[in-house]
Backbone bond lengths (Angstrom), bond angles and torsions (degrees), N, CA, C in turn:
res aa  C-N    CA-C-N  psi(-1)  N-CA   C-N-CA  omega(-1)  CA-C   N-CA-C  phi
1 X - - - 1.492 - - 1.555 108.84 -
2 X 1.257 117.09 131.69 1.440 129.66 -173.70 1.535 103.52 -81.99
3 X 1.473 115.64 125.39 1.375 115.38 172.21 1.531 110.59 -96.43
4 X 1.303 114.89 131.49 1.526 124.19 -178.27 1.558 101.75 -106.29
5 X 1.294 110.08 130.05 1.537 117.03 174.74 1.567 111.24 -53.87
6 X 1.359 116.82 140.96 1.454 121.07 -176.63 1.437 112.29 -53.95
7 X 1.367 115.53 -48.03 1.498 118.63 -171.65 1.622 108.36 -63.81
8 X 1.268 118.90 -33.84 1.460 119.14 174.01 1.560 111.65 -58.26
9 X 1.377 112.96 -44.73 1.510 115.46 -178.65 1.485 108.84 -64.61
10 X 1.258 119.66 -41.92 1.500 124.26 178.59 1.471 114.52 -54.97
11 X 1.313 109.75 -53.66 1.526 121.72 178.33 1.492 110.26 -56.32
12 X 1.271 117.15 -51.17 1.418 122.87 176.47 1.513 117.14 -59.11
13 X 1.323 116.82 -38.40 1.428 124.93 174.02 1.505 110.76 -64.07
14 X 1.376 113.43 -41.32 1.446 117.38 -177.81 1.565 109.69 -66.67
15 X 1.308 115.79 -43.78 1.468 118.71 -177.24 1.502 108.39 -68.30
16 X 1.303 120.99 -40.67 1.541 121.69 179.50 1.512 115.30 -62.70
17 X 1.391 112.67 -32.77 1.550 118.01 -177.34 1.414 109.82 -87.07
18 X 1.371 122.11 -8.14 1.447 123.10 177.52 1.573 112.65 81.22
19 X 1.283 116.70 6.88 1.472 120.77 -179.68 1.539 115.81 -95.64
20 X 1.360 108.73 38.21 1.429 118.25 178.51 1.644 111.33 -67.19
21 X 1.205 115.99 178.07 1.446 121.72 178.32 1.460 114.26 -51.06
22 X 1.279 117.04 138.48 1.492 117.00 -174.05 1.541 112.45 -66.51
23 X 1.259 121.46 146.90 1.414 124.84 -177.56 1.473 107.17 -113.73
24 X 1.371 111.78 157.99 1.439 119.04 178.81 1.526 108.34 -86.09
25 X 1.345 119.62 150.89 1.423 116.32 179.11 1.622 102.25 -74.36
26 X 1.391 109.70 164.50 1.408 112.48 -178.89 1.597 111.87 -69.82
27 X 1.261 113.84 150.24 1.608 113.76 -170.05 1.598 107.13 -58.90
28 X 1.282 114.74 -28.23 1.582 112.57 -178.00 1.505 109.28 -69.40
29 X 1.369 124.56 -18.31 1.411 124.67 -178.20 1.497 109.85 -86.36
30 X 1.359 119.75 -16.93 1.469 122.06 177.50 1.439 110.68 -89.70
31 X 1.343 119.19 144.99 1.505 125.21 178.16 1.562 105.87 -104.36
32 X 1.329 109.73 149.00 1.487 114.03 178.21 1.647 106.32 -84.94
33 X 1.381 111.58 116.25 1.486 109.65 -176.53 1.557 109.94 -105.28
34 X 1.339 118.84 12.35 1.437 120.73 179.80 1.454 116.85 -62.61
35 X 1.342 115.04 -29.47 1.523 120.64 -179.48 1.421 114.75 -83.82
36 X 1.332 118.48 -11.85 1.434 125.92 -173.26 1.530 111.39 -85.41
37 X 1.329 119.39 150.40 1.404 119.69 177.31 1.513 108.39 -132.43
38 X 1.344 114.49 162.73 1.432 119.52 -179.89 1.474 120.69 54.74
39 X 1.315 115.81 -131.08 1.493 116.09 -176.90 1.421 110.84 -70.25
40 X 1.322 122.42 -33.42 1.407 125.16 178.23 1.507 111.89 -53.25
41 X 1.376 114.32 -47.23 1.469 121.49 179.00 1.519 111.56 -63.62
42 X 1.387 116.93 -37.01 1.436 122.38 -179.85 1.538 107.96 -67.17
43 X 1.421 116.93 -42.95 1.448 115.46 178.63 1.652 111.33 -62.96
44 X 1.208 109.65 -44.67 1.531 117.50 -175.12 1.516 105.76 -55.66
45 X 1.272 119.99 -49.27 1.463 121.16 -179.34 1.524 115.18 -59.64
46 X 1.331 111.41 -47.60 1.534 113.29 171.83 1.475 113.61 -57.40
47 X 1.295 117.88 -45.18 1.455 121.33 176.48 1.520 115.43 -54.94
48 X 1.407 113.34 -34.42 1.511 118.12 179.47 1.471 105.66 -70.48
49 X 1.405 120.10 -41.44 1.356 127.61 -175.94 1.612 109.21 -62.37
50 X 1.371 113.54 -40.22 1.460 117.97 174.28 1.550 111.68 -59.49
51 X 1.323 117.10 -45.03 1.421 123.18 178.07 1.572 113.09 -59.29
52 X 1.313 112.63 -41.01 1.422 114.47 173.46 1.499 118.37 -63.67
53 X 1.355 113.83 -41.46 1.453 122.01 176.55 1.595 110.26 -61.65
54 X 1.227 114.40 -40.88 1.431 121.63 175.03 1.587 115.30 -59.57
55 X 1.337 107.45 -46.86 1.576 115.42 178.43 1.488 111.88 -61.74
56 X 1.472 115.53 -35.61 1.346 120.86 175.86 1.495 120.84 -86.71
57 X 1.366 111.99 4.15 1.433 116.69 176.31 1.576 112.83 70.34
58 X 1.261 117.94 17.29 1.485 124.43 -177.24 1.515 113.52 -86.83
59 X 1.269 116.88 77.34 1.426 120.93 -173.86 1.542 113.70 -61.00
60 X 1.235 118.36 -43.15 1.542 118.64 -179.62 1.497 112.41 -59.33
61 X 1.532 112.65 -41.92 1.395 115.42 -179.08 1.574 112.66 -68.32
62 X 1.312 114.44 -35.71 1.458 121.56 174.75 1.394 113.95 -60.57
63 X 1.364 116.84 -45.70 1.466 121.43 179.52 1.540 108.41 -66.19
64 X 1.388 124.59 -40.82 1.413 120.82 174.72 1.471 117.78 -64.02
65 X 1.344 116.25 -34.75 1.469 123.41 179.10 1.587 109.35 -72.99
66 X 1.387 120.53 -36.77 1.328 122.28 173.64 1.665 114.42 -62.21
67 X 1.305 111.04 -37.34 1.398 120.74 174.26 1.541 113.11 -64.27
68 X 1.356 111.79 -43.10 1.481 117.26 176.51 1.499 115.20 -64.61
69 X 1.488 114.19 -40.49 1.384 120.78 179.18 1.618 108.96 -63.77
70 X 1.284 113.84 -39.63 1.492 118.20 175.75 1.480 115.67 -58.67
71 X 1.363 110.80 -42.70 1.532 118.38 177.49 1.537 113.24 -65.01
72 X 1.468 107.87 -49.03 1.420 110.59 179.51 1.557 114.44 -56.23
73 X 1.333 114.39 -46.25 1.527 115.95 178.14 1.467 111.01 -57.97
74 X 1.270 117.80 -39.28 1.487 119.26 -176.03 1.594 108.52 -70.68
75 X 1.357 119.23 -38.54 1.492 119.75 -167.45 1.558 108.80 -105.97
76 X 1.300 123.58 -17.87 1.420 118.97 -171.12 1.569 113.46 -87.21
77 X 1.303 111.60 131.97 1.412 118.44 174.14 1.577 102.20 -131.34
78 X 1.268 115.59 151.67 1.483 119.82 177.56 1.543 110.85 -60.02
79 X 1.330 120.43 -34.37 1.413 122.17 174.67 1.516 115.98 -61.90
80 X 1.391 113.03 -49.64 1.482 118.03 -177.34 1.608 105.54 -64.54
81 X 1.262 115.09 -42.51 1.436 117.85 -173.63 1.495 107.36 -62.99
82 X 1.376 117.79 -46.74 1.463 118.05 174.78 1.542 117.14 -58.21
83 X 1.229 111.08 -40.43 1.596 117.79 172.34 1.413 113.58 -57.63
84 X 1.301 119.56 -49.22 1.443 121.49 176.32 1.543 114.63 -60.28
85 X 1.303 115.35 -42.31 1.455 119.09 175.76 1.417 112.09 -64.67
86 X 1.346 120.33 -38.80 1.461 121.64 178.82 1.458 111.59 -66.44
87 X 1.288 119.14 -35.61 1.413 125.93 176.13 1.490 112.58 -66.12
88 X 1.334 118.11 -39.15 1.422 120.19 178.00 1.612 105.71 -73.03
89 X 1.215 123.45 -27.77 1.472 118.64 175.33 1.545 110.58 -71.39
90 X 1.360 115.24 -36.73 1.488 113.90 -179.03 1.516 108.78 -69.07
91 X 1.281 119.21 -40.00 1.476 121.07 175.14 1.479 112.00 -58.71
92 X 1.292 119.61 -40.63 1.446 123.28 -178.30 1.525 109.31 -71.79
93 X 1.308 116.98 -40.02 1.522 119.23 173.15 1.522 111.19 -55.68
94 X 1.360 119.43 -44.65 1.485 128.21 -177.42 1.543 105.86 -63.50
95 X 1.363 116.05 -40.27 1.471 118.10 -178.98 1.551 108.61 -69.05
96 X 1.265 118.39 -39.45 1.520 120.04 175.06 1.437 107.70 -58.26
97 X 1.273 121.96 -51.43 1.439 123.30 -175.11 1.508 108.78 -58.38
98 X 1.282 116.29 -42.34 1.522 118.92 -179.24 1.498 108.79 -65.23
99 X 1.295 116.69 -41.04 1.562 116.33 -178.84 1.491 107.45 -69.65
100 X 1.308 125.43 -33.60 1.417 124.14 176.77 1.456 111.82 -63.01
101 X 1.341 117.15 -40.90 1.521 119.80 173.05 1.483 110.03 -58.58
102 X 1.299 115.47 -48.79 1.571 116.26 -175.67 1.409 109.97 -61.77
103 X 1.468 120.55 -34.53 1.388 118.57 178.08 1.562 112.54 -68.52
104 X 1.342 114.29 -36.75 1.456 115.17 179.12 1.502 111.45 -62.48
105 X 1.370 114.14 -46.20 1.461 118.03 173.70 1.443 117.74 -51.45
106 X 1.431 113.82 -47.45 1.474 122.10 -179.47 1.624 105.52 -60.51
107 X 1.269 114.89 -41.73 1.520 115.47 -177.04 1.574 109.77 -66.16
108 X 1.399 116.02 -32.56 1.436 117.81 -177.38 1.513 108.16 -69.63
109 X 1.304 116.37 -34.59 1.472 126.02 179.19 1.487 112.78 -70.78
110 X 1.422 114.26 -30.83 1.434 116.49 179.50 1.491 117.42 82.04
111 X 1.287 120.59 -10.67 1.476 121.25 176.03 1.528 112.75 -66.16
112 X 1.374 115.00 111.50 1.530 119.68 -176.88 1.515 112.80 -59.25
113 X 1.333 118.38 -37.52 1.415 123.72 179.13 1.523 115.10 -62.67
114 X 1.457 110.52 -41.20 1.518 116.95 176.11 1.516 113.86 -68.34
115 X 1.484 112.67 -35.67 1.417 115.01 -179.54 1.472 110.19 -72.90
116 X 1.296 124.81 -32.72 1.506 123.57 172.26 1.481 114.46 -62.49
117 X 1.404 114.57 -42.58 1.369 119.81 179.20 1.487 113.55 -64.60
118 X 1.337 116.49 -41.75 1.475 120.32 177.11 1.486 111.09 -67.57
119 X 1.348 119.70 -34.98 1.435 122.40 -178.99 1.537 105.92 -66.54
120 X 1.344 119.16 -40.33 1.533 123.61 -178.33 1.501 108.67 -65.51
121 X 1.351 117.61 -40.54 1.450 119.93 -177.04 1.542 108.13 -72.36
122 X 1.346 116.74 -39.59 1.472 118.34 168.77 1.509 118.31 -52.14
123 X 1.242 111.14 -47.08 1.548 116.96 175.79 1.454 112.13 -57.99
124 X 1.344 112.73 -50.82 1.568 116.30 178.61 1.570 109.78 -57.67
125 X 1.336 114.57 -38.81 1.585 111.22 -175.22 1.530 105.99 -75.62
126 X 1.223 122.35 -26.66 1.491 124.04 175.30 1.501 111.85 -71.56
127 X 1.378 120.54 -36.50 1.366 121.75 172.57 1.550 114.20 -65.02
128 X 1.372 112.39 -38.48 1.481 118.10 177.59 1.598 108.13 -62.41
129 X 1.291 114.70 -41.57 1.368 117.02 176.10 1.415 121.42 -64.29
130 X 1.327 116.75 -32.95 1.377 127.27 172.60 1.551 113.55 -65.21
131 X 1.330 111.26 -45.29 1.521 120.63 175.23 1.486 109.17 -59.64
132 X 1.358 113.92 -47.38 1.510 113.34 -179.15 1.492 115.51 -66.83
133 X 1.365 119.13 -26.39 1.425 120.46 178.28 1.512 109.23 -79.68
134 X 1.406 118.17 -30.39 1.407 118.71 175.93 1.518 110.68 -70.42
135 X 1.295 119.57 -34.63 1.450 124.14 173.19 1.553 110.49 -53.53
136 X 1.303 117.65 -47.81 1.486 121.64 -177.41 1.566 110.72 -58.16
137 X 1.193 120.41 -26.17 1.405 125.03 -178.14 1.466 114.48 -85.73
138 X 1.323 114.48 -7.35 1.531 117.79 179.92 1.509 110.94 -98.56
């Protein structure tokens, strides 16, 4: 009996079942969403994800994305999207303020480890705020 290495069998099985590494959709299938704003940009990004799911043969994901696109088209308005993004900014600003207070308390206590942890958390909160502000511009 010939012994075939296990890795070869796994790779052969993967290729035969068609579940090889995911591929990107052809560039012609993707749309440039960079010039779009608000709900139009949101729809464009979902459509690109649908194209990627189709290219990968992922029917369940494609079905879910089509459902998400239909719901987005039904519910999304630029006003509600802007309000949601503004709310996210306000929440991020509150988190930054909270992290600044924690850093001040850590500095008062003088524990170097707690100061570093508080600084790291403050940096993360500021990054989240920046991301939320960038979302508002899209």
